[in-house]
C-alpha positions in Angstrom: 0.0 0.0 0.0 3.0 2.4 0.5 3.5 2.5 -3.3 -0.2 3.3 -3.8 0.1 6.1 -1.3 3.1 7.6 -3.1 1.3 7.3 -6.4 -1.8 9.1 -5.1 0.1 12.3 -4.5 2.8 12.3 -7.1 2.7 14.7 -10.0 2.3 13.6 -13.5 5.8 13.2 -15.0 7.0 15.5 -17.9 5.0 17.9 -20.0 1.5 16.8 -20.9 0.8 16.7 -24.6 -2.9 16.7 -24.0 -4.8 18.4 -21.2 -8.5 18.4 -20.8 -11.2 18.4 -18.0 -13.7 15.6 -17.5 -16.5 15.0 -15.0 -16.6 11.9 -12.8 -19.1 11.1 -10.0 -19.6 14.8 -9.0 -15.9 15.8 -9.4 -14.0 17.6 -12.0 -11.0 15.6 -13.3 -7.9 16.5 -15.3 -6.9 14.1 -18.1 -3.3 14.4 -19.1 -1.7 12.4 -21.9 1.8 11.8 -23.1 2.0 9.4 -26.0 -0.3 6.5 -25.1 0.1 7.1 -21.3 -2.9 8.6 -19.5 -3.4 10.1 -16.0 -6.7 11.2 -14.5 -6.3 13.3 -11.4 -8.7 15.4 -9.3 -9.0 19.0 -10.4 -12.0 19.9 -8.2 -12.9 16.9 -6.0 -16.5 16.7 -4.6 -16.7 17.7 -1.0 -17.2 14.2 0.4 -13.7 13.2 -0.8 -11.9 15.7 1.4 -12.3 13.4 4.5 -10.5 10.7 2.5 -7.5 12.9 1.9 -8.4 13.7 -1.8 -7.1 17.1 -3.0 -6.5 18.8 -6.3 -3.9 16.8 -8.1 -4.6 13.5 -6.3 -4.2 10.7 -8.9 -7.3 8.5 -9.5 -6.2 6.6 -12.7 -2.9 6.0 -14.5 -2.5 3.7 -17.4 -2.5 3.5 -21.2 -4.8 4.1 -24.2 -4.5 1.5 -26.9 -6.8 2.3 -29.8 -10.1 3.0 -28.2 -9.3 1.1 -25.0 -8.0 2.3 -21.6 -6.2 -0.1 -19.2 -4.4 0.7 -16.0 -4.8 1.3 -12.2 -7.6 3.1 -10.4 -7.8 4.0 -6.8 -10.6 4.0 -4.2 -10.4 6.4 -1.3 -11.8 6.1 2.2 -12.2 8.5 5.1 -11.1 5.7 7.3 -7.8 5.3 5.6 -7.0 8.9 4.4 -3.8 9.0 2.3 -3.9 5.2 1.8 -6.0 4.5 -1.3 -6.7 0.9 -2.5 -5.3 0.4 -6.0 -6.8 -2.1 -8.4 -6.7 -2.9 -12.1 -9.3 -1.4 -14.5 -10.0 -1.4 -18.2 -12.6 -0.4 -20.7 -13.6 1.4 -23.9 -13.5 5.0 -25.1 -16.9 5.9 -26.6 -16.9 6.3 -30.4 -17.1 10.1 -30.3 -14.1 10.1 -27.9 -16.1 12.1 -25.3 -16.5 9.4 -22.7 -14.3 6.7 -21.1 -15.7 3.9 -19.1 -13.4 1.5 -17.1 -14.3 -1.4 -14.9 -12.4 -3.4 -12.4 -12.9 -5.8 -9.5 -11.5 -4.8 -6.1 -11.6 -6.1 -2.6 -14.1 -4.5 -0.2 -12.5 -3.0 2.9 -14.4 -1.9 6.1 -12.5 0.7 8.1 -9.2 -0.2 6.4 -9.6 -4.0 7.0 -10.3 -6.4 4.1 -13.7 -8.1 4.3 -12.9 -11.0 2.0 -15.7 -9.7 -0.3 -15.1 -8.3 -3.8 -17.1 -5.9 -5.9 -16.9 -4.5 -9.5 -16.5 -0.8 -9.8 -17.4 1.2 -12.9 -15.8 4.6 -13.4 -17.3 6.9 -16.1 -15.4 10.0 -17.3 -17.2 12.4 -19.5 -15.5 15.2 -21.4 -16.3 18.7 -20.0 -13.8 21.3 -21.6 -10.2 22.1 -22.3 -8.6 22.9 -18.9 
């Protein structure tokens, strides 16, 4: 989990060749791209995420775009484990008009930072908003 914590606060490396804003679950996100690498970080997180340690620049997704497909690592944040997000693998398509990305992944369910032995599938939908 230490690597996930470091990843959640690190800056996107190098100059971004693409930079746009997207909405996700009540938050404004910043998509940055360099070649086929992609990073989605919080630009304006929704209020409920502050208790989980999410701030502007906190990394939610990092991975790659191959054709019209994203694959990589997403993070889930909890107020019970601020600064210690759970990282899990996700993948999914880019909509034909390139204005929406939907990734899915299965992750373990935690309760107050403790694994429960249960799993759930998360779906993350990012919809283009504007150039940042």
